[in-house]
LOMAR-979460 format. One record per atom (N, C-alpha, C, CB): residue in one letter; x, y, z; chain. Coordinates in steps of 0.1 Angstrom, whole numbers. Glycine has a CB too. Layout:
<atom><aa>A</aa><east>X</east><north>Y</north><up>Z</up><ch>A</ch></atom>
...
//
This chain:
<atom><aa>M</aa><east>1181</east><north>888</north><up>1319</up><ch>A</ch></atom>
<atom><aa>M</aa><east>1180</east><north>900</north><up>1311</up><ch>A</ch></atom>
<atom><aa>M</aa><east>1168</east><north>908</north><up>1315</up><ch>A</ch></atom>
<atom><aa>M</aa><east>1181</east><north>896</north><up>1296</up><ch>A</ch></atom>
<atom><aa>A</aa><east>1169</east><north>921</north><up>1316</up><ch>A</ch></atom>
<atom><aa>A</aa><east>1158</east><north>929</north><up>1320</up><ch>A</ch></atom>
<atom><aa>A</aa><east>1148</east><north>930</north><up>1308</up><ch>A</ch></atom>
<atom><aa>A</aa><east>1163</east><north>943</north><up>1324</up><ch>A</ch></atom>
<atom><aa>K</aa><east>1136</east><north>931</north><up>1312</up><ch>A</ch></atom>
<atom><aa>K</aa><east>1125</east><north>933</north><up>1302</up><ch>A</ch></atom>
<atom><aa>K</aa><east>1124</east><north>948</north><up>1300</up><ch>A</ch></atom>
<atom><aa>K</aa><east>1112</east><north>927</north><up>1307</up><ch>A</ch></atom>
<atom><aa>V</aa><east>1122</east><north>952</north><up>1287</up><ch>A</ch></atom>
<atom><aa>V</aa><east>1121</east><north>966</north><up>1283</up><ch>A</ch></atom>
<atom><aa>V</aa><east>1107</east><north>969</north><up>1277</up><ch>A</ch></atom>
<atom><aa>V</aa><east>1132</east><north>969</north><up>1273</up><ch>A</ch></atom>
<atom><aa>R</aa><east>1102</east><north>980</north><up>1282</up><ch>A</ch></atom>
<atom><aa>R</aa><east>1089</east><north>985</north><up>1276</up><ch>A</ch></atom>
<atom><aa>R</aa><east>1092</east><north>998</north><up>1270</up><ch>A</ch></atom>
<atom><aa>R</aa><east>1078</east><north>986</north><up>1287</up><ch>A</ch></atom>
<atom><aa>G</aa><east>1086</east><north>1001</north><up>1259</up><ch>A</ch></atom>
<atom><aa>G</aa><east>1088</east><north>1013</north><up>1252</up><ch>A</ch></atom>
<atom><aa>G</aa><east>1075</east><north>1021</north><up>1251</up><ch>A</ch></atom>
<atom><aa>G</aa><east>1094</east><north>1011</north><up>1238</up><ch>A</ch></atom>
<atom><aa>T</aa><east>1077</east><north>1034</north><up>1247</up><ch>A</ch></atom>
<atom><aa>T</aa><east>1066</east><north>1042</north><up>1244</up><ch>A</ch></atom>
<atom><aa>T</aa><east>1070</east><north>1052</north><up>1233</up><ch>A</ch></atom>
<atom><aa>T</aa><east>1061</east><north>1050</north><up>1257</up><ch>A</ch></atom>
<atom><aa>V</aa><east>1060</east><north>1057</north><up>1225</up><ch>A</ch></atom>
<atom><aa>V</aa><east>1063</east><north>1065</north><up>1214</up><ch>A</ch></atom>
<atom><aa>V</aa><east>1055</east><north>1078</north><up>1216</up><ch>A</ch></atom>
<atom><aa>V</aa><east>1059</east><north>1058</north><up>1201</up><ch>A</ch></atom>
<atom><aa>V</aa><east>1062</east><north>1089</north><up>1214</up><ch>A</ch></atom>
<atom><aa>V</aa><east>1056</east><north>1102</north><up>1214</up><ch>A</ch></atom>
<atom><aa>V</aa><east>1057</east><north>1108</north><up>1200</up><ch>A</ch></atom>
<atom><aa>V</aa><east>1063</east><north>1112</north><up>1225</up><ch>A</ch></atom>
<atom><aa>V</aa><east>1046</east><north>1112</north><up>1195</up><ch>A</ch></atom>
<atom><aa>V</aa><east>1045</east><north>1118</north><up>1181</up><ch>A</ch></atom>
<atom><aa>V</aa><east>1042</east><north>1132</north><up>1182</up><ch>A</ch></atom>
<atom><aa>V</aa><east>1034</east><north>1110</north><up>1173</up><ch>A</ch></atom>
<atom><aa>N</aa><east>1050</east><north>1140</north><up>1175</up><ch>A</ch></atom>
<atom><aa>N</aa><east>1047</east><north>1155</north><up>1174</up><ch>A</ch></atom>
<atom><aa>N</aa><east>1035</east><north>1155</north><up>1163</up><ch>A</ch></atom>
<atom><aa>N</aa><east>1059</east><north>1163</north><up>1169</up><ch>A</ch></atom>
<atom><aa>T</aa><east>1023</east><north>1156</north><up>1168</up><ch>A</ch></atom>
<atom><aa>T</aa><east>1011</east><north>1155</north><up>1159</up><ch>A</ch></atom>
<atom><aa>T</aa><east>1010</east><north>1166</north><up>1149</up><ch>A</ch></atom>
<atom><aa>T</aa><east>999</east><north>1154</north><up>1168</up><ch>A</ch></atom>
<atom><aa>E</aa><east>1015</east><north>1178</north><up>1153</up><ch>A</ch></atom>
<atom><aa>E</aa><east>1014</east><north>1189</north><up>1144</up><ch>A</ch></atom>
<atom><aa>E</aa><east>1024</east><north>1189</north><up>1132</up><ch>A</ch></atom>
<atom><aa>E</aa><east>1016</east><north>1202</north><up>1151</up><ch>A</ch></atom>
<atom><aa>R</aa><east>1035</east><north>1182</north><up>1134</up><ch>A</ch></atom>
<atom><aa>R</aa><east>1045</east><north>1180</north><up>1123</up><ch>A</ch></atom>
<atom><aa>R</aa><east>1042</east><north>1168</north><up>1115</up><ch>A</ch></atom>
<atom><aa>R</aa><east>1059</east><north>1180</north><up>1129</up><ch>A</ch></atom>
<atom><aa>C</aa><east>1035</east><north>1158</north><up>1120</up><ch>A</ch></atom>
<atom><aa>C</aa><east>1032</east><north>1146</north><up>1113</up><ch>A</ch></atom>
<atom><aa>C</aa><east>1024</east><north>1148</north><up>1101</up><ch>A</ch></atom>
<atom><aa>C</aa><east>1026</east><north>1135</north><up>1122</up><ch>A</ch></atom>
<atom><aa>K</aa><east>1028</east><north>1142</north><up>1089</up><ch>A</ch></atom>
<atom><aa>K</aa><east>1020</east><north>1144</north><up>1077</up><ch>A</ch></atom>
<atom><aa>K</aa><east>1013</east><north>1131</north><up>1073</up><ch>A</ch></atom>
<atom><aa>K</aa><east>1029</east><north>1149</north><up>1066</up><ch>A</ch></atom>
<atom><aa>G</aa><east>1013</east><north>1121</north><up>1082</up><ch>A</ch></atom>
<atom><aa>G</aa><east>1005</east><north>1109</north><up>1079</up><ch>A</ch></atom>
<atom><aa>G</aa><east>1011</east><north>1101</north><up>1068</up><ch>A</ch></atom>
<atom><aa>G</aa><east>991</east><north>1113</north><up>1076</up><ch>A</ch></atom>
<atom><aa>C</aa><east>1024</east><north>1100</north><up>1066</up><ch>A</ch></atom>
<atom><aa>C</aa><east>1029</east><north>1092</north><up>1055</up><ch>A</ch></atom>
<atom><aa>C</aa><east>1028</east><north>1077</north><up>1057</up><ch>A</ch></atom>
<atom><aa>C</aa><east>1044</east><north>1096</north><up>1053</up><ch>A</ch></atom>
<atom><aa>N</aa><east>1026</east><north>1072</north><up>1069</up><ch>A</ch></atom>
<atom><aa>N</aa><east>1023</east><north>1058</north><up>1072</up><ch>A</ch></atom>
<atom><aa>N</aa><east>1036</east><north>1050</north><up>1073</up><ch>A</ch></atom>
<atom><aa>N</aa><east>1014</east><north>1053</north><up>1062</up><ch>A</ch></atom>
<atom><aa>L</aa><east>1048</east><north>1056</north><up>1071</up><ch>A</ch></atom>
<atom><aa>L</aa><east>1060</east><north>1048</north><up>1071</up><ch>A</ch></atom>
<atom><aa>L</aa><east>1063</east><north>1042</north><up>1085</up><ch>A</ch></atom>
<atom><aa>L</aa><east>1072</east><north>1057</north><up>1067</up><ch>A</ch></atom>
<atom><aa>C</aa><east>1059</east><north>1049</north><up>1095</up><ch>A</ch></atom>
<atom><aa>C</aa><east>1062</east><north>1044</north><up>1109</up><ch>A</ch></atom>
<atom><aa>C</aa><east>1052</east><north>1032</north><up>1112</up><ch>A</ch></atom>
<atom><aa>C</aa><east>1059</east><north>1055</north><up>1119</up><ch>A</ch></atom>
<atom><aa>V</aa><east>1040</east><north>1033</north><up>1107</up><ch>A</ch></atom>
<atom><aa>V</aa><east>1030</east><north>1022</north><up>1109</up><ch>A</ch></atom>
<atom><aa>V</aa><east>1035</east><north>1009</north><up>1102</up><ch>A</ch></atom>
<atom><aa>V</aa><east>1016</east><north>1026</north><up>1103</up><ch>A</ch></atom>
<atom><aa>V</aa><east>1040</east><north>1010</north><up>1090</up><ch>A</ch></atom>
<atom><aa>V</aa><east>1045</east><north>999</north><up>1083</up><ch>A</ch></atom>
<atom><aa>V</aa><east>1058</east><north>993</north><up>1089</up><ch>A</ch></atom>
<atom><aa>V</aa><east>1048</east><north>1003</north><up>1068</up><ch>A</ch></atom>
<atom><aa>A</aa><east>1067</east><north>1002</north><up>1094</up><ch>A</ch></atom>
<atom><aa>A</aa><east>1080</east><north>998</north><up>1100</up><ch>A</ch></atom>
<atom><aa>A</aa><east>1078</east><north>991</north><up>1114</up><ch>A</ch></atom>
<atom><aa>A</aa><east>1089</east><north>1009</north><up>1101</up><ch>A</ch></atom>
<atom><aa>C</aa><east>1067</east><north>993</north><up>1121</up><ch>A</ch></atom>
<atom><aa>C</aa><east>1066</east><north>988</north><up>1134</up><ch>A</ch></atom>
<atom><aa>C</aa><east>1064</east><north>973</north><up>1134</up><ch>A</ch></atom>
<atom><aa>C</aa><east>1054</east><north>994</north><up>1141</up><ch>A</ch></atom>
<atom><aa>P</aa><east>1074</east><north>966</north><up>1141</up><ch>A</ch></atom>
<atom><aa>P</aa><east>1073</east><north>951</north><up>1141</up><ch>A</ch></atom>
<atom><aa>P</aa><east>1062</east><north>945</north><up>1150</up><ch>A</ch></atom>
<atom><aa>P</aa><east>1086</east><north>945</north><up>1145</up><ch>A</ch></atom>
<atom><aa>T</aa><east>1057</east><north>953</north><up>1159</up><ch>A</ch></atom>
<atom><aa>T</aa><east>1047</east><north>948</north><up>1169</up><ch>A</ch></atom>
<atom><aa>T</aa><east>1033</east><north>954</north><up>1165</up><ch>A</ch></atom>
<atom><aa>T</aa><east>1051</east><north>952</north><up>1183</up><ch>A</ch></atom>
<atom><aa>K</aa><east>1032</east><north>962</north><up>1155</up><ch>A</ch></atom>
<atom><aa>K</aa><east>1020</east><north>968</north><up>1150</up><ch>A</ch></atom>
<atom><aa>K</aa><east>1012</east><north>976</north><up>1161</up><ch>A</ch></atom>
<atom><aa>K</aa><east>1011</east><north>957</north><up>1145</up><ch>A</ch></atom>
<atom><aa>V</aa><east>1019</east><north>984</north><up>1168</up><ch>A</ch></atom>
<atom><aa>V</aa><east>1013</east><north>992</north><up>1178</up><ch>A</ch></atom>
<atom><aa>V</aa><east>1010</east><north>1006</north><up>1174</up><ch>A</ch></atom>
<atom><aa>V</aa><east>1022</east><north>993</north><up>1190</up><ch>A</ch></atom>
<atom><aa>L</aa><east>1014</east><north>1010</north><up>1162</up><ch>A</ch></atom>
<atom><aa>L</aa><east>1011</east><north>1023</north><up>1156</up><ch>A</ch></atom>
<atom><aa>L</aa><east>1000</east><north>1023</north><up>1146</up><ch>A</ch></atom>
<atom><aa>L</aa><east>1023</east><north>1030</north><up>1150</up><ch>A</ch></atom>
<atom><aa>E</aa><east>993</east><north>1034</north><up>1145</up><ch>A</ch></atom>
<atom><aa>E</aa><east>982</east><north>1036</north><up>1135</up><ch>A</ch></atom>
<atom><aa>E</aa><east>981</east><north>1050</north><up>1132</up><ch>A</ch></atom>
<atom><aa>E</aa><east>969</east><north>1029</north><up>1139</up><ch>A</ch></atom>
<atom><aa>L</aa><east>975</east><north>1053</north><up>1120</up><ch>A</ch></atom>
<atom><aa>L</aa><east>971</east><north>1067</north><up>1117</up><ch>A</ch></atom>
<atom><aa>L</aa><east>958</east><north>1069</north><up>1124</up><ch>A</ch></atom>
<atom><aa>L</aa><east>971</east><north>1070</north><up>1102</up><ch>A</ch></atom>
<atom><aa>H</aa><east>956</east><north>1081</north><up>1131</up><ch>A</ch></atom>
<atom><aa>H</aa><east>944</east><north>1083</north><up>1138</up><ch>A</ch></atom>
<atom><aa>H</aa><east>932</east><north>1083</north><up>1128</up><ch>A</ch></atom>
<atom><aa>H</aa><east>944</east><north>1097</north><up>1145</up><ch>A</ch></atom>
<atom><aa>P</aa><east>922</east><north>1075</north><up>1130</up><ch>A</ch></atom>
<atom><aa>P</aa><east>911</east><north>1073</north><up>1120</up><ch>A</ch></atom>
<atom><aa>P</aa><east>902</east><north>1084</north><up>1119</up><ch>A</ch></atom>
<atom><aa>P</aa><east>903</east><north>1061</north><up>1124</up><ch>A</ch></atom>
<atom><aa>T</aa><east>900</east><north>1093</north><up>1129</up><ch>A</ch></atom>
<atom><aa>T</aa><east>891</east><north>1104</north><up>1128</up><ch>A</ch></atom>
<atom><aa>T</aa><east>896</east><north>1118</north><up>1129</up><ch>A</ch></atom>
<atom><aa>T</aa><east>880</east><north>1102</north><up>1138</up><ch>A</ch></atom>
<atom><aa>E</aa><east>907</east><north>1120</north><up>1138</up><ch>A</ch></atom>
<atom><aa>E</aa><east>912</east><north>1133</north><up>1140</up><ch>A</ch></atom>
<atom><aa>E</aa><east>923</east><north>1136</north><up>1130</up><ch>A</ch></atom>
<atom><aa>E</aa><east>917</east><north>1134</north><up>1154</up><ch>A</ch></atom>
<atom><aa>V</aa><east>924</east><north>1149</north><up>1127</up><ch>A</ch></atom>
<atom><aa>V</aa><east>935</east><north>1154</north><up>1119</up><ch>A</ch></atom>
<atom><aa>V</aa><east>942</east><north>1166</north><up>1126</up><ch>A</ch></atom>
<atom><aa>V</aa><east>929</east><north>1159</north><up>1105</up><ch>A</ch></atom>
<atom><aa>N</aa><east>954</east><north>1169</north><up>1121</up><ch>A</ch></atom>
<atom><aa>N</aa><east>961</east><north>1180</north><up>1127</up><ch>A</ch></atom>
<atom><aa>N</aa><east>958</east><north>1193</north><up>1120</up><ch>A</ch></atom>
<atom><aa>N</aa><east>977</east><north>1178</north><up>1127</up><ch>A</ch></atom>
<atom><aa>E</aa><east>965</east><north>1204</north><up>1122</up><ch>A</ch></atom>
<atom><aa>E</aa><east>961</east><north>1217</north><up>1116</up><ch>A</ch></atom>
<atom><aa>E</aa><east>963</east><north>1217</north><up>1101</up><ch>A</ch></atom>
<atom><aa>E</aa><east>970</east><north>1228</north><up>1123</up><ch>A</ch></atom>
<atom><aa>K</aa><east>972</east><north>1208</north><up>1096</up><ch>A</ch></atom>
<atom><aa>K</aa><east>974</east><north>1207</north><up>1082</up><ch>A</ch></atom>
<atom><aa>K</aa><east>965</east><north>1197</north><up>1075</up><ch>A</ch></atom>
<atom><aa>K</aa><east>989</east><north>1203</north><up>1079</up><ch>A</ch></atom>
<atom><aa>S</aa><east>955</east><north>1192</north><up>1082</up><ch>A</ch></atom>
<atom><aa>S</aa><east>945</east><north>1183</north><up>1078</up><ch>A</ch></atom>
<atom><aa>S</aa><east>950</east><north>1169</north><up>1074</up><ch>A</ch></atom>
<atom><aa>S</aa><east>938</east><north>1188</north><up>1065</up><ch>A</ch></atom>
<atom><aa>Y</aa><east>961</east><north>1165</north><up>1081</up><ch>A</ch></atom>
<atom><aa>Y</aa><east>967</east><north>1151</north><up>1080</up><ch>A</ch></atom>
<atom><aa>Y</aa><east>962</east><north>1143</north><up>1091</up><ch>A</ch></atom>
<atom><aa>Y</aa><east>982</east><north>1152</north><up>1079</up><ch>A</ch></atom>
<atom><aa>H</aa><east>959</east><north>1130</north><up>1088</up><ch>A</ch></atom>
<atom><aa>H</aa><east>957</east><north>1120</north><up>1099</up><ch>A</ch></atom>
<atom><aa>H</aa><east>970</east><north>1117</north><up>1104</up><ch>A</ch></atom>
<atom><aa>H</aa><east>949</east><north>1107</north><up>1094</up><ch>A</ch></atom>
<atom><aa>Y</aa><east>973</east><north>1119</north><up>1117</up><ch>A</ch></atom>
<atom><aa>Y</aa><east>986</east><north>1118</north><up>1123</up><ch>A</ch></atom>
<atom><aa>Y</aa><east>988</east><north>1104</north><up>1129</up><ch>A</ch></atom>
<atom><aa>Y</aa><east>989</east><north>1129</north><up>1133</up><ch>A</ch></atom>
<atom><aa>A</aa><east>1000</east><north>1100</north><up>1131</up><ch>A</ch></atom>
<atom><aa>A</aa><east>1003</east><north>1087</north><up>1137</up><ch>A</ch></atom>
<atom><aa>A</aa><east>1001</east><north>1088</north><up>1152</up><ch>A</ch></atom>
<atom><aa>A</aa><east>1018</east><north>1083</north><up>1134</up><ch>A</ch></atom>
<atom><aa>R</aa><east>997</east><north>1076</north><up>1158</up><ch>A</ch></atom>
<atom><aa>R</aa><east>995</east><north>1075</north><up>1172</up><ch>A</ch></atom>
<atom><aa>R</aa><east>998</east><north>1061</north><up>1177</up><ch>A</ch></atom>
<atom><aa>R</aa><east>980</east><north>1080</north><up>1176</up><ch>A</ch></atom>
<atom><aa>L</aa><east>1001</east><north>1060</north><up>1190</up><ch>A</ch></atom>
<atom><aa>L</aa><east>1003</east><north>1047</north><up>1196</up><ch>A</ch></atom>
<atom><aa>L</aa><east>990</east><north>1041</north><up>1200</up><ch>A</ch></atom>
<atom><aa>L</aa><east>1013</east><north>1048</north><up>1208</up><ch>A</ch></atom>
<atom><aa>K</aa><east>986</east><north>1030</north><up>1194</up><ch>A</ch></atom>
<atom><aa>K</aa><east>973</east><north>1025</north><up>1197</up><ch>A</ch></atom>
<atom><aa>K</aa><east>973</east><north>1014</north><up>1208</up><ch>A</ch></atom>
<atom><aa>K</aa><east>967</east><north>1019</north><up>1185</up><ch>A</ch></atom>
<atom><aa>N</aa><east>984</east><north>1008</north><up>1211</up><ch>A</ch></atom>
<atom><aa>N</aa><east>985</east><north>998</north><up>1221</up><ch>A</ch></atom>
<atom><aa>N</aa><east>998</east><north>1000</north><up>1229</up><ch>A</ch></atom>
<atom><aa>N</aa><east>985</east><north>983</north><up>1214</up><ch>A</ch></atom>
<atom><aa>Y</aa><east>996</east><north>1007</north><up>1240</up><ch>A</ch></atom>
<atom><aa>Y</aa><east>1007</east><north>1011</north><up>1249</up><ch>A</ch></atom>
<atom><aa>Y</aa><east>1015</east><north>999</north><up>1254</up><ch>A</ch></atom>
<atom><aa>Y</aa><east>1003</east><north>1019</north><up>1260</up><ch>A</ch></atom>
<atom><aa>D</aa><east>1008</east><north>988</north><up>1257</up><ch>A</ch></atom>
<atom><aa>D</aa><east>1015</east><north>977</north><up>1264</up><ch>A</ch></atom>
<atom><aa>D</aa><east>1024</east><north>968</north><up>1255</up><ch>A</ch></atom>
<atom><aa>D</aa><east>1004</east><north>968</north><up>1270</up><ch>A</ch></atom>
<atom><aa>D</aa><east>1022</east><north>969</north><up>1242</up><ch>A</ch></atom>
<atom><aa>D</aa><east>1030</east><north>960</north><up>1234</up><ch>A</ch></atom>
<atom><aa>D</aa><east>1042</east><north>967</north><up>1227</up><ch>A</ch></atom>
<atom><aa>D</aa><east>1022</east><north>955</north><up>1223</up><ch>A</ch></atom>
<atom><aa>C</aa><east>1044</east><north>980</north><up>1229</up><ch>A</ch></atom>
<atom><aa>C</aa><east>1056</east><north>987</north><up>1224</up><ch>A</ch></atom>
<atom><aa>C</aa><east>1069</east><north>982</north><up>1230</up><ch>A</ch></atom>
<atom><aa>C</aa><east>1055</east><north>1002</north><up>1225</up><ch>A</ch></atom>
<atom><aa>I</aa><east>1079</east><north>978</north><up>1222</up><ch>A</ch></atom>
<atom><aa>I</aa><east>1091</east><north>972</north><up>1227</up><ch>A</ch></atom>
<atom><aa>I</aa><east>1102</east><north>983</north><up>1227</up><ch>A</ch></atom>
<atom><aa>I</aa><east>1095</east><north>960</north><up>1219</up><ch>A</ch></atom>
<atom><aa>G</aa><east>1100</east><north>995</north><up>1222</up><ch>A</ch></atom>
<atom><aa>G</aa><east>1109</east><north>1005</north><up>1222</up><ch>A</ch></atom>
<atom><aa>G</aa><east>1121</east><north>1003</north><up>1212</up><ch>A</ch></atom>
<atom><aa>G</aa><east>1115</east><north>1007</north><up>1235</up><ch>A</ch></atom>
<atom><aa>C</aa><east>1118</east><north>996</north><up>1201</up><ch>A</ch></atom>
<atom><aa>C</aa><east>1128</east><north>993</north><up>1191</up><ch>A</ch></atom>
<atom><aa>C</aa><east>1133</east><north>1005</north><up>1183</up><ch>A</ch></atom>
<atom><aa>C</aa><east>1123</east><north>982</north><up>1181</up><ch>A</ch></atom>
<atom><aa>A</aa><east>1125</east><north>1016</north><up>1182</up><ch>A</ch></atom>
<atom><aa>A</aa><east>1128</east><north>1028</north><up>1175</up><ch>A</ch></atom>
<atom><aa>A</aa><east>1128</east><north>1027</north><up>1160</up><ch>A</ch></atom>
<atom><aa>A</aa><east>1141</east><north>1033</north><up>1180</up><ch>A</ch></atom>
<atom><aa>S</aa><east>1122</east><north>1016</north><up>1154</up><ch>A</ch></atom>
<atom><aa>S</aa><east>1121</east><north>1015</north><up>1140</up><ch>A</ch></atom>
<atom><aa>S</aa><east>1113</east><north>1026</north><up>1134</up><ch>A</ch></atom>
<atom><aa>S</aa><east>1115</east><north>1001</north><up>1136</up><ch>A</ch></atom>
<atom><aa>C</aa><east>1102</east><north>1030</north><up>1141</up><ch>A</ch></atom>
<atom><aa>C</aa><east>1093</east><north>1041</north><up>1137</up><ch>A</ch></atom>
<atom><aa>C</aa><east>1101</east><north>1054</north><up>1136</up><ch>A</ch></atom>
<atom><aa>C</aa><east>1081</east><north>1042</north><up>1146</up><ch>A</ch></atom>
<atom><aa>G</aa><east>1109</east><north>1057</north><up>1146</up><ch>A</ch></atom>
<atom><aa>G</aa><east>1116</east><north>1069</north><up>1146</up><ch>A</ch></atom>
<atom><aa>G</aa><east>1127</east><north>1070</north><up>1136</up><ch>A</ch></atom>
<atom><aa>G</aa><east>1122</east><north>1071</north><up>1160</up><ch>A</ch></atom>
<atom><aa>M</aa><east>1133</east><north>1059</north><up>1132</up><ch>A</ch></atom>
<atom><aa>M</aa><east>1143</east><north>1059</north><up>1122</up><ch>A</ch></atom>
<atom><aa>M</aa><east>1138</east><north>1061</north><up>1108</up><ch>A</ch></atom>
<atom><aa>M</aa><east>1151</east><north>1045</north><up>1122</up><ch>A</ch></atom>
<atom><aa>V</aa><east>1125</east><north>1057</north><up>1105</up><ch>A</ch></atom>
<atom><aa>V</aa><east>1120</east><north>1058</north><up>1092</up><ch>A</ch></atom>
<atom><aa>V</aa><east>1112</east><north>1071</north><up>1090</up><ch>A</ch></atom>
<atom><aa>V</aa><east>1111</east><north>1047</north><up>1088</up><ch>A</ch></atom>
<atom><aa>C</aa><east>1109</east><north>1078</north><up>1101</up><ch>A</ch></atom>
<atom><aa>C</aa><east>1101</east><north>1091</north><up>1100</up><ch>A</ch></atom>
<atom><aa>C</aa><east>1109</east><north>1101</north><up>1092</up><ch>A</ch></atom>
<atom><aa>C</aa><east>1097</east><north>1096</north><up>1114</up><ch>A</ch></atom>
<atom><aa>P</aa><east>1105</east><north>1106</north><up>1081</up><ch>A</ch></atom>
<atom><aa>P</aa><east>1112</east><north>1115</north><up>1073</up><ch>A</ch></atom>
<atom><aa>P</aa><east>1112</east><north>1129</north><up>1079</up><ch>A</ch></atom>
<atom><aa>P</aa><east>1107</east><north>1116</north><up>1059</up><ch>A</ch></atom>
<atom><aa>D</aa><east>1103</east><north>1132</north><up>1088</up><ch>A</ch></atom>
<atom><aa>D</aa><east>1102</east><north>1146</north><up>1094</up><ch>A</ch></atom>
<atom><aa>D</aa><east>1107</east><north>1146</north><up>1108</up><ch>A</ch></atom>
<atom><aa>D</aa><east>1088</east><north>1151</north><up>1093</up><ch>A</ch></atom>
<atom><aa>G</aa><east>1112</east><north>1135</north><up>1114</up><ch>A</ch></atom>
<atom><aa>G</aa><east>1116</east><north>1135</north><up>1128</up><ch>A</ch></atom>
<atom><aa>G</aa><east>1106</east><north>1138</north><up>1138</up><ch>A</ch></atom>
<atom><aa>G</aa><east>1127</east><north>1145</north><up>1129</up><ch>A</ch></atom>
<atom><aa>C</aa><east>1094</east><north>1133</north><up>1135</up><ch>A</ch></atom>
<atom><aa>C</aa><east>1082</east><north>1136</north><up>1144</up><ch>A</ch></atom>
<atom><aa>C</aa><east>1081</east><north>1126</north><up>1156</up><ch>A</ch></atom>
<atom><aa>C</aa><east>1070</east><north>1135</north><up>1136</up><ch>A</ch></atom>
<atom><aa>I</aa><east>1089</east><north>1116</north><up>1156</up><ch>A</ch></atom>
<atom><aa>I</aa><east>1087</east><north>1105</north><up>1166</up><ch>A</ch></atom>
<atom><aa>I</aa><east>1099</east><north>1104</north><up>1175</up><ch>A</ch></atom>
<atom><aa>I</aa><east>1085</east><north>1092</north><up>1159</up><ch>A</ch></atom>
<atom><aa>T</aa><east>1096</east><north>1104</north><up>1188</up><ch>A</ch></atom>
<atom><aa>T</aa><east>1106</east><north>1102</north><up>1199</up><ch>A</ch></atom>
<atom><aa>T</aa><east>1102</east><north>1089</north><up>1206</up><ch>A</ch></atom>
<atom><aa>T</aa><east>1106</east><north>1114</north><up>1209</up><ch>A</ch></atom>
<atom><aa>V</aa><east>1112</east><north>1080</north><up>1208</up><ch>A</ch></atom>
<atom><aa>V</aa><east>1109</east><north>1067</north><up>1214</up><ch>A</ch></atom>
<atom><aa>V</aa><east>1117</east><north>1067</north><up>1227</up><ch>A</ch></atom>
<atom><aa>V</aa><east>1114</east><north>1055</north><up>1205</up><ch>A</ch></atom>
<atom><aa>Y</aa><east>1110</east><north>1062</north><up>1238</up><ch>A</ch></atom>
<atom><aa>Y</aa><east>1115</east><north>1061</north><up>1251</up><ch>A</ch></atom>
<atom><aa>Y</aa><east>1115</east><north>1046</north><up>1255</up><ch>A</ch></atom>
<atom><aa>Y</aa><east>1108</east><north>1070</north><up>1261</up><ch>A</ch></atom>
<atom><aa>K</aa><east>1125</east><north>1042</north><up>1262</up><ch>A</ch></atom>
<atom><aa>K</aa><east>1126</east><north>1028</north><up>1268</up><ch>A</ch></atom>
<atom><aa>K</aa><east>1127</east><north>1029</north><up>1283</up><ch>A</ch></atom>
<atom><aa>K</aa><east>1138</east><north>1021</north><up>1262</up><ch>A</ch></atom>
<atom><aa>V</aa><east>1120</east><north>1019</north><up>1289</up><ch>A</ch></atom>
<atom><aa>V</aa><east>1121</east><north>1018</north><up>1304</up><ch>A</ch></atom>
<atom><aa>V</aa><east>1122</east><north>1003</north><up>1307</up><ch>A</ch></atom>
<atom><aa>V</aa><east>1108</east><north>1024</north><up>1310</up><ch>A</ch></atom>
<atom><aa>K</aa><east>1132</east><north>1001</north><up>1316</up><ch>A</ch></atom>
<atom><aa>K</aa><east>1134</east><north>987</north><up>1321</up><ch>A</ch></atom>
<atom><aa>K</aa><east>1123</east><north>984</north><up>1331</up><ch>A</ch></atom>
<atom><aa>K</aa><east>1148</east><north>985</north><up>1327</up><ch>A</ch></atom>
<atom><aa>I</aa><east>1117</east><north>972</north><up>1330</up><ch>A</ch></atom>
<atom><aa>I</aa><east>1106</east><north>969</north><up>1340</up><ch>A</ch></atom>
<atom><aa>I</aa><east>1110</east><north>956</north><up>1347</up><ch>A</ch></atom>
<atom><aa>I</aa><east>1093</east><north>968</north><up>1333</up><ch>A</ch></atom>
//
């Protein structure tokens, strides 16, 4: 079976920092940015550990605003 690596792209300007994606991530690779905020003054979600994302798309499914796109690549 091929190994899969994923990556997450967050639309930072639409993200309102609800934290649902962070909680839903089984590998704990997402976090709310600790210092930066978007134009609406929300701490937005970001991928903190690129190597451990499995591309499960749990974060994208729970995002109420559709801010998250998940990509998978076979390695």
